[in-house]
Structures are given as structure tokens and as C-alpha cells.
N, CA, C and O of each residue as an XYZ file, in Angstrom:
708
protein
N     -28.984    -22.023     20.924
C     -28.544    -21.364     18.968
C     -30.167    -21.654     18.396
O     -30.977    -22.511     18.748
N     -30.265    -20.577     17.382
C     -30.945    -20.324     16.528
C     -31.322    -21.233     15.182
O     -30.491    -22.140     15.138
N     -32.011    -21.313     14.358
C     -32.299    -22.567     13.625
C     -31.365    -22.049     11.857
O     -31.160    -22.670     10.814
N     -31.107    -20.940     12.226
C     -30.329    -19.879     10.894
C     -29.155    -19.947     10.911
O     -28.658    -19.436     11.914
N     -27.940    -20.701      9.665
C     -26.504    -20.755      9.877
C     -25.809    -20.189      8.899
O     -26.130    -20.376      7.725
N     -24.815    -19.460      9.230
C     -24.192    -18.716      7.612
C     -23.038    -19.749      7.412
O     -22.259    -20.208      8.248
N     -23.192    -20.095      5.464
C     -22.002    -20.903      5.347
C     -21.146    -20.290      4.590
O     -21.520    -19.818      3.516
N     -20.015    -20.199      4.954
C     -18.802    -19.426      3.821
C     -18.201    -20.479      2.878
O     -18.651    -21.588      2.591
N     -17.187    -19.931      2.503
C     -15.817    -20.673      2.166
C     -16.816    -21.246      0.620
O     -16.403    -22.334      0.216
N     -17.899    -20.713     -0.147
C     -18.555    -21.250     -0.804
C     -17.508    -21.099     -2.535
O     -16.863    -20.120     -2.910
N     -17.694    -22.447     -3.259
C     -16.998    -21.958     -4.884
C     -18.379    -20.741     -5.780
O     -19.559    -20.570     -5.476
N     -17.744    -20.264     -6.643
C     -18.862    -19.554     -7.456
C     -19.784    -20.586     -8.246
O     -20.840    -20.326     -8.823
N     -19.156    -21.792     -8.143
C     -20.157    -23.050     -9.158
C     -21.279    -23.594     -8.387
O     -22.158    -24.229     -8.968
N     -21.324    -23.349     -6.838
C     -21.747    -24.288     -5.827
C     -23.709    -23.710     -5.959
O     -24.109    -22.548     -6.016
N     -24.290    -24.591     -5.967
C     -25.720    -23.801     -6.248
C     -26.784    -24.265     -4.986
O     -26.708    -25.243     -4.243
N     -27.870    -23.100     -5.044
C     -28.755    -23.868     -3.607
C     -29.099    -25.168     -4.080
O     -28.693    -25.996     -3.265
N     -29.588    -25.623     -4.906
C     -29.929    -26.771     -4.862
C     -28.783    -27.880     -4.298
O     -29.213    -28.786     -3.585
N     -27.183    -27.829     -4.627
C     -26.709    -28.400     -4.145
C     -26.154    -28.041     -2.680
O     -25.067    -28.496     -2.324
N     -27.199    -26.917     -1.528
C     -26.123    -26.556     -0.785
C     -27.538    -27.533      0.441
O     -27.443    -28.050      1.555
N     -28.622    -27.372     -0.484
C     -29.915    -28.139     -0.100
C     -29.777    -29.652      0.127
O     -29.778    -30.054      1.291
N     -29.673    -30.415     -0.759
C     -28.596    -31.353     -0.719
C     -27.803    -32.225      0.163
O     -27.925    -33.441      0.307
N     -26.694    -31.156      0.923
C     -25.712    -31.176      1.741
C     -26.134    -31.214      2.659
O     -25.982    -32.179      3.408
N     -26.731    -30.319      2.910
C     -27.320    -29.778      4.201
C     -28.676    -30.675      4.574
O     -29.088    -30.486      5.719
N     -29.293    -31.459      3.904
C     -30.710    -31.736      4.353
C     -30.352    -33.673      4.407
O     -31.240    -34.514      4.268
N     -29.028    -33.964      4.612
C     -28.811    -35.521      4.729
C     -28.957    -35.746      5.636
O     -29.563    -34.891      6.281
N     -28.593    -36.849      6.275
C     -28.884    -37.465      7.084
C     -30.261    -37.067      8.241
O     -29.986    -36.852      9.421
N     -31.503    -37.013      7.819
C     -32.459    -36.771      7.896
C     -32.835    -35.227      8.292
O     -33.987    -34.867      8.535
N     -31.836    -34.480      8.315
C     -32.258    -33.155      8.857
C     -33.125    -32.137      7.771
O     -32.547    -31.826      6.729
N     -34.172    -31.748      7.962
C     -34.960    -30.702      7.747
C     -34.977    -29.381      7.408
O     -35.145    -28.484      8.234
N     -34.727    -29.120      5.630
C     -33.927    -27.345      5.427
C     -35.085    -26.902      5.247
O     -35.833    -27.575      4.537
N     -35.514    -25.809      5.757
C     -36.733    -25.051      5.539
C     -36.555    -23.797      4.494
O     -37.344    -23.168      3.790
N     -35.025    -23.730      4.751
C     -34.924    -22.162      3.567
C     -33.663    -22.054      3.416
O     -32.933    -21.852      4.387
N     -33.206    -22.168      2.200
C     -31.176    -21.595      1.589
C     -31.384    -20.255      0.986
O     -32.160    -19.922      0.090
N     -30.747    -19.737      1.490
C     -30.395    -18.128      0.636
C     -29.004    -18.239     -0.102
O     -28.123    -18.877      0.475
N     -28.800    -17.809     -1.032
C     -27.246    -18.331     -1.803
C     -27.657    -16.834     -1.975
O     -28.770    -16.486     -2.369
N     -26.305    -15.703     -1.525
C     -26.130    -14.690     -1.619
C     -25.684    -14.100     -2.816
O     -24.626    -14.488     -3.311
N     -26.367    -13.196     -3.358
C     -25.685    -13.366     -5.247
C     -25.376    -11.836     -4.990
O     -25.839    -11.257     -4.007
N     -24.479    -11.139     -6.031
C     -23.503     -9.827     -5.678
C     -24.806     -9.398     -6.932
O     -25.362    -10.081     -7.793
N     -24.930     -8.016     -6.546
C     -25.793     -7.274     -7.430
C     -25.302     -6.651     -8.803
O     -26.002     -6.332     -9.764
N     -23.907     -6.555     -8.658
C     -23.372     -6.100    -10.330
C     -23.179     -7.480    -11.199
O     -23.678     -7.658    -12.310
N     -22.618     -8.129    -10.711
C     -22.319     -8.893    -11.362
C     -23.346    -10.613    -11.529
O     -23.100    -11.467    -12.381
N     -24.278    -10.691    -10.635
C     -24.976    -11.541    -10.579
C     -24.442    -13.016    -10.004
O     -25.127    -13.781     -9.325
N     -23.716    -13.135    -10.227
C     -23.077    -14.603     -9.274
C     -22.533    -14.554     -7.919
O     -22.107    -13.531     -7.381
N     -22.565    -15.503     -7.496
C     -22.523    -15.776     -5.889
C     -21.634    -15.563     -5.517
O     -20.569    -15.978     -5.975
N     -21.818    -14.605     -4.242
C     -20.783    -13.809     -3.426
C     -19.680    -14.956     -2.396
O     -18.734    -14.669     -1.663
N     -20.160    -16.001     -2.662
C     -19.196    -17.337     -1.723
C     -20.024    -17.802      0.073
O     -19.602    -18.631      0.879
N     -20.802    -17.239      0.148
C     -21.663    -17.720      0.802
C     -23.235    -17.715      0.924
O     -23.839    -17.627     -0.145
N     -23.903    -17.788      1.960
C     -24.932    -18.805      1.913
C     -25.490    -19.056      3.708
O     -24.903    -19.365      4.745
N     -26.803    -18.753      3.375
C     -27.379    -18.448      5.074
C     -28.454    -19.834      4.594
O     -29.062    -19.959      3.531
N     -28.422    -20.912      5.953
C     -29.480    -21.951      5.604
C     -29.917    -22.412      7.198
O     -29.239    -22.779      8.158
N     -31.562    -22.185      6.975
C     -32.344    -22.616      7.952
C     -33.310    -23.665      8.480
O     -34.483    -23.428      8.189
N     -33.137    -24.543      9.043
C     -34.054    -25.467      9.454
C     -34.689    -25.061     10.484
O     -34.683    -24.049     11.185
N     -35.608    -26.685     10.425
C     -36.781    -26.273     10.809
C     -36.540    -26.153     13.370
O     -37.062    -25.618     14.348
N     -35.704    -26.853     13.088
C     -35.280    -27.028     14.622
C     -34.071    -26.721     14.962
O     -33.251    -26.893     14.060
N     -33.545    -26.210     16.241
C     -32.072    -25.851     16.640
C     -31.355    -27.118     16.849
O     -30.128    -27.172     16.923
N     -32.349    -28.422     16.968
C     -31.544    -29.603     16.947
C     -30.507    -29.670     15.549
O     -29.327    -29.998     15.431
N     -31.351    -29.282     14.742
C     -30.974    -29.877     13.285
C     -30.028    -29.036     12.923
O     -28.955    -29.504     12.542
N     -30.198    -27.832     12.961
C     -29.286    -26.210     12.945
C     -27.935    -27.088     13.639
O     -26.965    -27.485     12.994
N     -28.129    -27.249     14.953
C     -26.551    -27.895     15.686
C     -26.442    -28.954     15.067
O     -25.550    -28.485     14.360
N     -26.578    -30.320     14.559
C     -26.265    -30.939     14.280
C     -25.632    -30.772     13.064
O     -24.474    -31.146     12.876
N     -26.405    -30.165     12.113
C     -25.688    -29.617     11.053
C     -24.269    -29.270     11.215
O     -23.286    -29.887     10.804
N     -24.341    -28.018     11.980
C     -22.774    -27.746     12.204
C     -22.138    -28.331     12.697
O     -20.962    -27.973     12.766
N     -22.423    -29.152     13.111
C     -21.194    -29.695     14.087
C     -20.793    -31.134     12.736
O     -19.622    -31.504     12.823
N     -21.461    -31.725     11.843
C     -21.827    -32.660     10.952
C     -20.249    -32.366      9.963
O     -19.354    -33.090      9.526
N     -20.587    -30.759      9.943
C     -20.641    -30.367      8.070
C     -19.280    -28.963      8.362
O     -18.528    -28.543      7.482
N     -19.303    -28.619      9.427
C     -18.473    -27.324      9.480
C     -16.890    -28.112      9.377
O     -16.481    -28.981     10.147
N     -16.057    -27.449      8.030
C     -14.561    -28.286      7.169
C     -15.099    -28.994      6.642
O     -14.264    -29.462      5.867
N     -16.158    -29.557      6.448
C     -16.026    -30.549      5.058
C     -16.131    -30.140      4.037
O     -16.557    -29.007      3.815
N     -15.720    -31.075      3.027
C     -15.667    -30.407      1.795
C     -16.389    -30.387      0.488
O     -16.714    -31.386     -0.155
N     -16.605    -29.133      0.162
C     -18.168    -28.836     -0.580
C     -16.999    -28.378     -1.976
O     -16.154    -27.483     -1.946
N     -17.293    -29.269     -3.053
C     -16.968    -28.342     -4.246
C     -15.574    -28.076     -4.275
O     -15.289    -27.464     -5.304
N     -14.215    -28.382     -3.264
C     -13.405    -28.668     -3.468
C     -12.899    -27.255     -2.671
O     -12.100    -26.466     -3.176
N     -13.417    -27.111     -1.543
C     -13.362    -26.140     -0.272
C     -13.899    -26.264      0.778
O     -15.082    -26.595      0.852
N     -13.022    -25.988      2.001
C     -13.681    -26.570      3.616
C     -15.182    -25.849      3.646
O     -15.288    -24.732      3.138
N     -16.018    -26.316      4.078
C     -16.973    -25.159      5.025
C     -16.462    -24.460      5.682
O     -15.300    -24.690      6.015
N     -17.063    -23.452      6.075
C     -16.790    -22.112      7.488
C     -18.644    -22.314      7.660
O     -19.430    -21.700      6.940
N     -19.016    -23.158      8.605
C     -20.619    -22.661      9.358
C     -20.617    -21.906     10.427
O     -19.875    -22.448     11.247
N     -21.087    -20.879     10.873
C     -21.305    -20.155     12.210
C     -22.943    -20.107     12.412
O     -23.873    -20.137     11.605
N     -22.875    -20.014     13.928
C     -24.635    -19.943     13.561
C     -24.952    -18.332     12.999
O     -24.179    -17.385     13.146
N     -26.138    -18.291     12.398
C     -26.112    -16.402     11.634
C     -26.224    -15.382     12.804
O     -26.977    -15.698     13.725
N     -25.721    -14.481     12.858
C     -26.474    -13.036     13.654
C     -27.365    -12.395     12.757
O     -27.547    -12.402     11.540
N     -27.834    -11.874     13.687
C     -28.879    -10.876     13.260
C     -28.260     -9.391     12.334
O     -27.377     -8.731     12.883
N     -28.667     -9.045     11.245
C     -27.922     -7.936     10.692
C     -27.992     -6.156     10.888
O     -28.948     -5.391     10.756
N     -26.814     -5.940     11.188
C     -27.214     -4.612     11.741
C     -28.134     -3.484     11.299
O     -28.441     -3.493     10.107
N     -28.535     -2.691     11.927
C     -29.464     -1.214     11.141
C     -28.787     -1.193     10.053
O     -28.020     -2.143     10.210
N     -28.553     -0.722      9.017
C     -28.186      0.051      8.048
C     -29.105      1.084      6.866
O     -30.198      0.904      6.328
N     -28.498      1.762      6.807
C     -29.127      3.232      5.482
C     -29.089      4.302      6.373
O     -28.367      4.562      7.335
N     -30.386      5.077      5.634
C     -29.923      6.842      6.232
C     -30.709      6.748      7.284
O     -30.600      7.629      8.137
N     -31.435      5.944      7.432
C     -32.252      5.806      8.976
C     -31.746      5.516     10.458
O     -32.243      5.759     11.557
N     -30.396      4.814     10.004
C     -29.488      4.265     10.786
C     -28.462      5.668     11.793
O     -27.582      5.390     12.607
N     -28.855      6.951     11.467
C     -28.489      7.785     11.675
C     -26.750      8.079     11.765
O     -26.102      7.250     11.126
N     -25.985      9.077     12.428
C     -24.776      8.980     12.533
C     -23.943      8.255     13.382
O     -24.060      8.029     14.586
N     -22.589      7.732     12.119
C     -22.163      6.723     12.889
C     -20.748      7.985     13.678
O     -20.313      9.018     13.168
N     -20.468      7.506     14.686
C     -19.464      8.227     15.305
C     -18.124      8.255     14.488
O     -17.796      7.301     13.782
N     -17.393      9.348     14.610
C     -15.984      8.947     13.646
C     -15.852      9.412     12.815
O     -16.111     10.607     12.666
N     -15.461      8.769     12.061
C     -14.914      9.277     10.350
C     -14.845     10.421     10.023
O     -15.150     11.272     10.858
N     -14.469     10.775      8.852
C     -14.965     12.518      7.916
C     -16.106     13.365      7.759
O     -17.198     13.189      8.298
N     -15.881     14.020      7.215
C     -17.080     14.882      7.332
C     -17.820     15.792      8.484
O     -17.592     15.652      9.685
N     -18.566     16.562      8.037
C     -18.906     17.909      8.922
C     -20.615     18.343      8.029
O     -20.864     19.102      7.092
N     -21.490     17.441      8.876
C     -22.782     18.015      8.523
C     -23.050     17.493      7.021
O     -22.607     16.458      6.522
N     -23.988     18.585      6.342
C     -23.869     18.225      4.578
C     -22.981     18.560      3.495
O     -22.671     19.749      3.434
N     -22.558     17.879      2.729
C     -21.600     18.119      2.024
C     -20.051     16.922      2.752
O     -19.324     16.142      2.137
N     -20.071     17.147      3.656
C     -19.016     15.875      4.057
C     -17.673     15.764      3.435
O     -17.042     16.748      3.049
N     -17.304     14.683      3.357
C     -16.249     14.591      2.722
C     -16.780     13.852      1.389
O     -17.212     12.706      1.272
N     -16.579     15.077      0.218
C     -16.827     14.885     -1.076
C     -18.200     15.200     -1.797
O     -18.341     15.288     -3.017
N     -19.200     15.357     -0.834
C     -20.704     16.096     -0.920
C     -21.461     15.238     -0.915
O     -22.565     15.554     -0.471
N     -21.292     13.780     -1.376
C     -22.029     12.161     -1.459
C     -22.409     11.971     -0.361
O     -21.749     12.369      0.600
N     -23.404     11.409     -0.238
C     -23.810     10.680      1.091
C     -22.789      9.159      0.896
O     -22.944      8.264      0.065
N     -22.153      9.231      1.552
C     -21.603      7.940      1.655
C     -21.271      7.380      3.341
O     -22.050      7.764      4.214
N     -20.420      6.723      3.619
C     -19.556      6.282      4.954
C     -18.633      7.023      5.395
O     -18.009      6.637      6.383
N     -18.249      8.524      4.652
C     -17.036      9.209      4.343
C     -17.892     10.837      5.415
O     -17.344     11.470      6.317
N     -18.982     11.002      4.973
C     -19.486     12.207      5.135
C     -21.123     12.332      5.385
O     -21.934     11.432      5.604
N     -21.366     14.071      5.251
C     -22.741     13.877      5.089
C     -23.628     13.800      3.965
O     -24.319     12.789      3.840
N     -23.702     14.707      3.152
C     -24.631     14.460      2.117
C     -26.277     14.722      2.455
O     -26.645     14.347      3.568
N     -26.994     15.161      1.823
C     -28.029     15.668      1.720
C     -29.141     14.491      2.774
O     -30.220     14.890      3.213
N     -28.749     13.414      2.968
C     -30.001     12.520      4.020
C     -29.020     12.159      5.321
O     -29.213     11.118      5.948
N     -28.090     12.968      5.640
C     -27.013     13.154      6.841
C     -27.818     14.191      7.571
O     -28.412     15.024      6.887
N     -27.924     14.248      9.125
C     -28.948     15.259      9.846
C     -27.504     16.386      9.734
O     -26.316     16.094      9.599
N     -28.163     17.731      9.851
C     -27.490     18.869     10.429
C     -26.024     18.653     11.714
O     -26.048     18.012     12.765
N     -24.923     19.422     11.130
C     -24.311     19.907     12.059
C     -23.283     19.211     11.901
O     -23.231     18.702     10.781
N     -22.067     18.876     12.862
C     -20.995     18.123     12.473
C     -21.236     17.008     13.078
O     -22.133     17.073     13.918
N     -20.737     16.011     12.933
C     -20.291     14.606     13.369
C     -19.524     14.486     14.108
O     -18.432     15.044     14.007
N     -19.887     13.639     15.190
C     -19.143     13.235     16.470
C     -17.559     12.977     15.792
O     -17.553     12.473     14.670
N     -16.303     13.283     16.390
C     -15.118     13.037     15.535
C     -14.737     12.748     14.735
O     -13.995     11.776     14.600
N     -15.283     13.844     13.509
C     -15.296     14.517     12.359
C     -14.377     15.090     12.154
O     -14.173     15.862     13.091
N     -13.518     15.173     11.274
C     -13.009     16.513     10.897
C     -13.424     17.415      9.628
O     -14.653     17.364      9.684
N     -13.266     17.797      9.095
C     -12.877     18.429      7.618
C     -14.134     20.080      7.099
O     -14.225     21.048      7.854
N     -14.616     20.025      6.258
C     -16.123     20.768      6.503
C     -15.285     21.855      5.940
O     -14.205     21.571      5.422
N     -15.766     23.249      6.013
C     -15.218     24.365      5.015
C     -15.221     25.511      6.172
O     -15.469     26.696      5.955
N     -14.935     25.010      7.304
C     -14.848     26.262      8.688
C     -13.244     26.667      8.348
O     -12.340     25.840      8.223
N     -13.139     27.741      8.259
C     -11.058     28.436      8.174
C     -10.914     28.206      9.815
O     -11.845     28.381     10.601
N      -9.743     27.836     10.139
C      -9.044     27.500     10.754
C      -9.054     26.494     11.477
O      -8.969     26.440     12.704
N      -9.172     25.546     10.617
C      -9.009     23.663     11.404
C     -10.205     22.966     11.796
O     -10.540     21.793     11.631
N     -10.954     24.242     12.523
C     -12.218     22.882     12.994
C     -12.901     21.966     12.120
O     -12.733     22.196     10.922
N     -13.485     21.180     12.358
C     -14.462     20.251     11.713
C     -15.840     20.565     11.558
O     -16.375     20.598     12.667
N     -16.370     20.728     10.936
C     -17.801     21.125     10.694
C     -18.290     22.300      9.951
O     -17.532     23.064      9.354
N     -19.539     22.427      9.998
C     -19.971     23.662      8.535
C     -19.281     24.840      9.274
O     -19.083     24.929     10.485
N     -18.983     25.652      8.383
C     -18.941     27.010      8.665
C     -20.113     28.012      9.150
O     -21.152     28.265      8.540
N     -19.672     28.543     10.456
C     -20.450     29.038     11.099
C     -20.515     28.070     12.695
O     -20.701     28.761     13.697
N     -20.354     26.397     12.925
C     -20.466     25.709     13.852
C     -19.167     26.048     14.802
O     -18.030     26.204     14.356
N     -19.560     26.140     16.282
C     -18.877     26.632     17.532
C     -17.665     24.877     17.717
O     -18.056     23.726     17.910
N     -16.485     25.297     17.583
C     -15.669     24.375     18.172
C     -16.119     23.997     19.152
O     -16.923     24.767     19.678
N     -15.893     22.931     19.725
C     -15.602     22.010     20.890
C     -14.530     22.396     21.730
O     -13.571     22.943     21.185
N     -14.507     22.184     23.160
C     -13.258     22.560     23.851
C     -11.923     22.198     23.661
O     -10.832     22.703     23.926
N     -12.592     20.495     22.766
C     -10.997     19.876     22.981
C     -10.995     19.474     21.425
O     -11.031     18.316     21.008
N     -10.932     20.972     20.420
C     -10.657     21.352     19.228
C      -9.725     22.208     19.384
O      -8.579     22.352     18.959
N     -10.895     23.127     20.543
C      -9.888     24.734     20.681
C      -8.645     24.576     21.031
O      -7.650     25.062     20.493
N      -8.742     23.550     22.392
C      -6.946     22.520     23.195
C      -6.376     22.426     22.272
O      -5.364     23.101     22.082
N      -6.754     21.721     21.562
C      -5.791     20.938     20.098
C      -5.018     21.749     19.196
O      -3.831     21.521     18.963
N      -5.801     22.874     18.587
C      -5.608     23.901     17.924
C      -4.245     24.890     19.146
O      -3.235     25.550     18.899
N      -4.667     24.656     19.903
C      -3.686     25.704     20.668
C      -2.644     25.509     21.142
O      -1.954     26.427     21.588
N      -2.179     23.882     21.158
C      -1.507     23.251     21.816
C      -0.205     22.965     19.789
O       0.976     22.820     19.472
N      -1.370     23.042     19.229
C      -0.607     23.113     18.016
C       0.238     24.545     17.382
O       1.256     24.588     16.692
N      -0.580     25.607     17.889
C       0.252     26.971     17.971
C       0.767     27.439     18.943
O       0.894     28.662     19.002
N       1.152     26.736     19.842
C       1.912     26.574     21.110
C       3.321     25.910     21.183
O       4.194     26.190     22.004
N       3.380     25.182     20.400
C       4.012     24.207     19.875
C       5.345     24.472     18.334
O       6.543     24.202     18.244
N       4.386     25.082     17.400
C       4.843     26.028     16.590
C       6.153     27.378     17.014
O       7.308     27.655     16.691
N       5.049     27.918     17.934
C       5.808     29.671     18.203
C       7.133     28.810     19.077
O       8.040     29.604     18.826
N       7.799     27.698     19.934
C       8.125     26.970     20.535
C       9.247     26.660     19.582
O      10.345     26.983     20.035
N       9.266     26.130     18.407
C      10.061     26.076     17.784
C      11.028     26.859     16.797
O      10.702     27.342     15.712
N      12.530     26.893     17.507
C      13.280     27.835     16.699
C      13.271     27.805     15.015
O      13.023     26.837     14.296
N      13.576     29.005     14.669
C      13.538     29.832     13.286
C      14.929     28.999     13.019
O      15.941     28.718     13.661
N      14.322     28.731     11.509
C      15.990     27.563     10.946
C      16.104     28.837      9.677
O      15.329     29.416      8.916
N      17.308     28.845      9.939
C      18.104     30.035      8.103
C      17.397     28.811      7.246
O      17.065     27.665      7.551
N      17.317     29.651      5.937
C      16.524     29.075      4.882
C      17.653     29.341      3.732
O      17.772     30.469      3.253
N      18.249     28.554      3.427
C      19.037     29.063      2.384
C      20.587     29.177      2.872
O      21.426     29.847      2.269
N      20.813     28.514      3.911
C      22.419     28.482      4.327
C      22.397     30.325      5.228
O      21.375     30.851      5.668
N      23.449     30.782      5.261
C      23.549     31.680      6.197
C      23.344     33.119      5.653
O      23.586     33.398      4.479
N      22.852     34.088      6.629
C      21.768     35.274      6.461
C      22.911     36.055      5.919
O      24.123     35.859      5.836
N      22.213     36.873      5.627
C      22.864     38.227      4.654
C      22.809     39.325      5.240
O      21.774     39.799      5.708
N      23.831     39.804      5.275
C      23.928     41.404      6.208
C      23.780     42.424      5.334
O      24.534     42.350      4.365
N      22.969     43.458      5.369
C      22.808     44.617      4.880
C      24.152     45.381      4.440
O      24.274     46.076      3.431
N      24.947     45.162      5.220
C      26.524     45.518      4.318
C      27.039     44.878      3.567
O      28.129     45.288      3.168
N      26.661     43.948      3.174
C      27.563     43.665      2.261
C      26.930     43.544      1.260
O      27.138     42.456      0.724
N      25.939     44.441      0.527
C      25.004     44.937     -0.346
C      26.351     46.266     -0.892
O      26.463     46.526     -2.090
N      26.846     46.652     -0.310
C      27.857     48.237     -0.465
C      28.565     47.368     -1.286
O      28.415     47.628     -2.480
N      29.378     46.302     -1.013
C      30.702     46.138     -1.921
C      30.854     46.771     -3.205
O      31.887     46.610     -3.855
């Protein structure tokens, strides 16, 4: 086990000093406390990370405090995991919407490309300005799976019987009356 713990289910009124006080009880040495704040509102987001000097102290704190009440709420404590790489340098993500620059809405986001995304269609993507229903930017070659899906849809559409629209058909010789 590591020396860093995730502490969840905190109230917005819980401070770093209060967390340090609770976790350093029973002689455990707390190296650092990081109360995560919301960038836009400036208030706590309801969780924190507490780092201990040793694995044994972290293990003891987790066993002693998980589920215990702090400021009216039961604490949820687990071992902290490393954060996944994020941002434009992490490369394209599989699935989702968009194809190359522009994507879904034109802005860089989790749904599409934007100027920071690599050019070319994203794996599993939809959209893009290509006529005919294939994903990716105009001029991109459709994959064999995309061609097969389109052909199956056309075949299914052709096999469907035509339906009368608006009731019975009128015949030409009815107009002569």
C-alpha cells in the first residue's frame, strides 16, 4: 500500500487543519493534506488527499477512520491512485464523436478535434463533413466496416416495400370525369 489516501464525502465546511487534526490523532505522522478546491467557485469539492510518512501510518489511518463521522458525514477513505494523463498531449481517445480538426462543434473537447487534435478521423468516430455518412474530414477514405454498414443499410432500405402515402393511389383515368 502507498502512503497517500483519498478522503471523500467531506462537507464544504471541513478545513485542511481539521483534516490534519483528525488524521494525526493516535500519533500518526501526516506529511501533507491537500483539500481539493473548485477552480470556478473557490469552495472545496468534497474530497482531499492525505499523505503519511509511512505505509503503516496510512494503513492504520484507513482502518481507524473509514466510515467514521467527520462534521456530520461518514468518511470514505481509499488508497489514492495515480492520475491518468490528461490534456492535449495524451493523444486521441478511442470512440466518441468527431473526426479530425473540427470534430463535433469545432472546439477542442472530449467530443471532437479542434486545433490541438491530430488530423484524420478518430477511431470509432462519427461526423465530419464527408457526404455519404462516413466519419472523418472530407476526402478521408472510409473503412471497410463503414462501407459494409452503409451497404447493409441501403440493402435493408431497398428490400422494404413501398408504402402508400395518403391512402389509395389515384388512377389517371379518374381525372377525366
